C-alpha positions as MATLAB code, in Angstrom:
seq = 'XXXXXXXXXXXXXXXXXXXXXXXXXXXXXXXXXXXXXXXXXXXXXXXXXXXXXXXXXXXXXXXXXXXXXXXXXXXXXXXXXXXXXXXXXXXXXXXXXXXXXXXXXXXXXXXXXXXXXXXXXXXXXXXXXXXXXXXXXXXXXXXXXXXXXXXXXXXXXXXXXXXXXXXXXXXXXXXXXXXXXXXXXXXXXXXXXXXXXXXXXXXXXXXXXXXXXXXXXXXXXXXXXXXXXXXXXXXXXXX';
ca = [
      -6.068    4.143  -17.261;
      -5.993    7.232  -15.027;
      -9.004    9.520  -14.844;
      -8.320   13.243  -14.434;
     -10.200   14.606  -11.395;
     -13.232   16.774  -12.258;
     -15.000   18.840   -9.630;
     -18.755   18.394   -9.139;
     -19.696   21.248   -6.843;
     -17.836   20.661   -3.593;
     -16.955   17.072   -4.568;
     -13.798   15.852   -6.306;
     -13.926   12.186   -7.418;
     -10.733   10.363   -8.383;
     -10.326    6.924   -9.938;
      -7.683    4.842  -11.699;
      -7.685    1.357  -13.247;
      -4.548   -0.496  -14.356;
      -4.593   -3.825  -16.221;
      -1.494   -5.848  -17.074;
      -0.881   -8.905  -19.230;
       2.179  -10.732  -20.519;
       4.412  -13.763  -20.011;
       7.338  -14.718  -17.796;
       9.712  -17.417  -19.045;
      11.504  -19.951  -16.851;
       9.560  -18.993  -13.741;
      10.312  -21.152  -10.721;
       7.147  -22.364   -9.008;
       6.808  -22.946   -5.282;
       6.950  -26.727   -5.827;
      10.414  -26.427   -7.409;
       9.351  -26.890  -11.032;
      10.112  -24.359  -13.765;
       7.498  -23.186  -16.237;
       6.682  -20.414  -18.721;
       3.767  -18.633  -17.075;
       1.081  -16.173  -18.146;
       0.638  -12.826  -16.399;
      -2.774  -11.240  -16.004;
      -3.732   -8.894  -13.208;
      -5.222   -5.535  -12.329;
      -5.405   -2.822   -9.682;
      -7.776    0.040   -9.061;
      -8.174    3.106   -6.887;
     -11.197    5.284   -6.140;
     -11.795    8.177   -3.761;
     -14.175   11.052   -3.145;
     -13.151   14.318   -1.505;
     -15.464   17.148   -0.345;
     -14.390   20.783   -0.037;
     -16.684   21.614    2.883;
     -14.451   24.350    4.327;
     -10.802   25.349    4.181;
     -10.462   23.772    7.633;
     -12.391   20.603    6.792;
     -12.051   18.646    3.565;
     -13.133   15.052    4.286;
     -12.305   12.177    1.962;
     -13.100    8.474    1.619;
     -11.846    5.738   -0.697;
      -9.543    2.793   -1.107;
      -7.259    0.589   -3.200;
      -7.534   -2.883   -4.729;
      -4.400   -4.803   -5.766;
      -5.048   -8.338   -7.021;
      -3.165  -11.145   -5.270;
      -2.127  -14.582   -6.487;
      -4.242  -17.545   -5.364;
      -2.032  -20.478   -6.427;
       1.773  -20.576   -6.524;
       1.873  -23.644   -8.782;
      -0.875  -23.152  -11.403;
       1.297  -21.676  -14.165;
      -0.250  -18.204  -13.899;
       0.807  -15.020  -12.140;
      -2.231  -13.128  -10.880;
      -0.481  -10.776   -8.438;
      -0.333   -7.102   -9.317;
       3.055   -5.543   -8.552;
       3.669   -2.063   -9.890;
       7.114   -1.385  -11.358;
       7.332    1.666   -9.091;
       4.430    2.427   -6.777;
       4.602    5.796   -4.964;
       1.311    5.851   -3.065;
       3.183    7.773   -0.356;
       2.776   10.899   -2.509;
      -0.749   10.277   -3.824;
      -3.115   13.254   -3.354;
      -5.693   11.479   -1.162;
      -4.140    8.880    1.169;
      -0.541    9.888    0.605;
       1.420   11.120    3.621;
       5.143   11.759    3.774;
       5.944    9.993    7.065;
       3.129    7.451    7.402;
       4.268    4.066    8.715;
       2.696    2.040    5.889;
       4.812    3.830    3.273;
       8.115    2.886    4.880;
      10.093   -0.199    3.878;
       8.681   -2.655    6.470;
      10.029   -6.229    5.987;
       7.367   -7.693    8.308;
       4.619   -6.275    6.074;
       6.489   -7.028    2.844;
       6.264   -3.368    1.841;
       8.832   -1.412   -0.127;
       9.708    2.258    0.304;
       6.887    4.613   -0.835;
       4.740    1.598   -1.846;
       2.473    0.537    1.023;
       1.517   -2.887   -0.395;
       2.715   -6.344    0.765;
       4.296   -6.957   -2.647;
       7.459   -8.574   -1.228;
       5.663  -11.298    0.739;
       5.829  -14.816   -0.705;
       9.422  -14.831   -1.976;
      11.081  -18.190   -1.378;
      14.735  -17.359   -0.717;
      15.819  -20.790   -1.980;
      14.428  -20.373   -5.491;
      13.468  -16.690   -5.796;
      10.351  -15.470   -7.561;
      11.175  -11.837   -8.308;
       8.441  -10.202  -10.339;
       7.786   -6.481  -10.550;
       8.573   -3.856   -7.962;
      11.771   -1.845   -7.671;
      14.685   -3.808   -9.187;
      12.373   -6.821   -9.647;
      12.242   -7.197   -5.861;
       8.523   -7.988   -5.532;
       6.979  -11.462   -5.377;
       4.920  -13.381   -7.926;
       3.178  -14.917   -4.901;
       2.162  -11.579   -3.398;
      -1.226  -11.693   -1.627;
      -2.218   -8.304   -3.009;
      -4.141   -5.861   -0.865;
      -7.525   -4.281   -0.319;
      -7.605   -1.050    1.675;
     -10.485    1.126    2.795;
     -10.057    4.471    4.492;
     -11.359    7.870    5.411;
      -9.856   11.090    6.632;
      -9.810   14.860    6.501;
      -7.410   17.685    5.773;
      -7.447   21.458    5.985;
      -5.474   24.654    6.419;
      -5.706   28.070    8.023;
      -3.172   30.855    7.777;
       0.229   29.107    7.969;
      -1.112   25.897    9.537;
      -2.189   22.749    7.727;
      -3.189   19.288    8.886;
      -4.129   15.874    7.557;
      -5.576   12.900    9.443;
      -6.592    9.509    8.073;
      -7.593    6.008    9.135;
      -7.010    3.003    6.849;
      -7.883   -0.686    7.149;
      -5.784   -3.195    5.175;
      -6.369   -6.827    4.280;
      -4.713   -9.320    1.946;
      -6.690   -9.813   -1.263;
      -5.816  -13.521   -1.764;
      -3.478  -15.528    0.475;
      -3.557  -18.773   -1.575;
      -0.105  -18.501   -3.177;
       1.395  -17.150    0.031;
       0.047  -20.162    1.912;
       1.625  -22.463   -0.703;
       5.006  -20.904    0.036;
       4.650  -20.648    3.825;
       2.940  -24.013    4.288;
       0.274  -22.802    6.703;
      -3.077  -21.033    6.775;
      -2.885  -17.218    6.763;
      -5.690  -14.887    7.802;
      -6.510  -12.074    5.378;
      -6.367   -9.321    8.017;
      -3.257   -7.196    7.478;
      -3.794   -4.315    9.893;
      -5.215   -0.924   10.792;
      -3.370    2.402   10.669;
      -4.075    5.915   11.953;
      -1.958    8.865   10.790;
      -2.085   12.556   11.662;
       0.193   15.318   10.393;
       0.391   18.934   11.550;
       2.617   21.414    9.707;
       3.455   25.080   10.130;
       4.703   26.881    7.010;
       6.986   29.754    7.968;
       7.477   30.711    4.324;
       6.944   29.099    0.928;
      10.413   27.593    1.353;
      10.569   26.436    4.986;
       8.200   24.479    7.249;
       8.136   22.453   10.443;
       5.883   19.426   10.749;
       5.096   16.445   12.928;
       3.504   13.117   11.948;
       2.158   10.559   14.405;
       1.591    7.122   12.864;
       0.045    4.136   14.668;
      -0.211    0.662   13.082;
      -2.109   -2.231   14.665;
      -1.091   -5.547   13.007;
      -3.812   -7.989   11.997;
      -4.046  -11.752   12.494;
      -2.439  -12.358    9.084;
       0.823  -10.784   10.263;
       0.866  -13.059   13.298;
       0.166  -16.108   11.116;
       3.208  -15.172    9.028;
       5.666  -14.269   11.777;
       4.353  -15.608   15.085;
       2.393  -14.392   18.092;
       5.177  -12.008   19.116;
       4.231   -9.796   16.165;
       1.020   -8.536   17.755;
       2.353   -5.307   19.254;
       1.149   -1.922   18.073;
       3.763    0.049   16.143;
       3.943    3.733   17.112;
       6.145    6.092   15.103;
       6.474    9.839   15.574;
       8.402   11.886   13.001;
       9.469   15.518   13.303;
      10.335   17.127    9.995;
      12.121   20.339    8.953;
      11.681   20.992    5.263;
      13.478   23.402    2.970;
      12.490   23.834   -0.673;
      14.006   26.084   -3.312;
];
């Protein structure tokens, strides 16, 4: 259940907990068998922001998305939101951050930022949750921890943040892939600077740097160890 932010002096805490339960009939397990499985999982978010100055509002927090630990136990423990739009969340959301793109190597969908599409066996398919049921019942979930700051002065505004990501549970993913997978997903730094000419037009630039962790190399090979650098220039009109 979401908690509406309440200011405590200069501090604004935010938190959200989501719990899901249900059943999925005729689910194909990683071993090729079919079974009616139980669904039980949860996710949570927490962050704290401080309004120190209009030029400096630091924040800290993170996400927890449960992963599945066994692809053949008759249970689905992975949390996959029907539509996750963390890209636009008030704390760690950023329009052109790398993690919120659709990145097949990371198993992330557009706007989402979680590895929810990892663990799908193309031969049998295990679609569960996500946009158009595109996520995986064998998703490793994710734990992220981050900090950053934002601020504004006159027509200028900025936001900078650093986030560390790791898989929550790689057990089911290892059942599908057939090898050991490290839980380190990666580290990302993002910084955005925007100039607002009017209330309807702005120019901005976002630099996003992602350093893949050992878990990405375990999934895709040693060639997937290079740092991803993405720079996005944006012209925005709003009416």
